[in-house]
N, C-alpha and C positions, 0 to 999 in steps of 0.2 A: 674888473681886472684882478686877477689873482696875485697873491704876494710874490709868487715866482716871476710873473711877468713884470711886476713893478721893479723887482731887483734887477732883472735883465735890462730894463730900460733906464735904470739909475734913478727911479722915482722913489723918494723917501715916503714912508708911511707917517702921516702927521697925527693920526688918532689911534688910540687903543681902546679896547673894551674894558669894562670893570674887571673882568676875569684876567685879562692880559696884564692890567696894571697891578693886580694882586700878585701875580706870578713874578713880575719884574721887581716888586718890592719885598718879596718873600713874606707876605702877610695874607690874611684871608680876604675874601671878597667883602665880608662884613666890615672889616677894618677900613677898607677903601670907602665903602658906603658911608660909614660913620664920619670919616674925614670930609666927605662931600657935604653931608648934612651939617657938620660943624663949620663949614665954609673954610676949611683948611686946604681943601683941594677943589679946584674949579673943574666942573664937568657939565656936559650938556646932555639933555635927554632927547634922543630922537624918538620916533614913534614906538620903537620896540626895545631900545636898550640905552644905557648910559654910555657916552663916549667921552674920552679924556684926551686933550691935546698932549702930545709928547712934551712940549715946553712946560706946560702946567705940571705935569708929572715930575719933571726934573726939578722944578722949583719946589714942589712939595717934598721931594727927597732931601733937598738942601735944608729946608726948614725943619724937617723931621729929625735930622741927625745933627743939627747945630746945637751948641752948648747953651746958647741964650734962648730961653723959652718964654 
C-alpha cells in the first residue's frame, strides 16, 4: 500500500527507514546509525534495512534535546 493510499484511508505510518529518520532529525544517516549502535535509539533490522518506530524516534528526539544528559 503506497503512502498516498495510507493517507487517504487515514492509516498512520508507524515505521520509518534510517534515511527518513535522518531527514526528520536534520542529521546524517551515519548519526542515526551511531545512535542505534549506542542504544540511544531503538531500531529493528528487517532483511534489507533498518526500520525505526515513530514512537521510538520521538522519544530519541526528546532525549537528544533535553538538558539533562
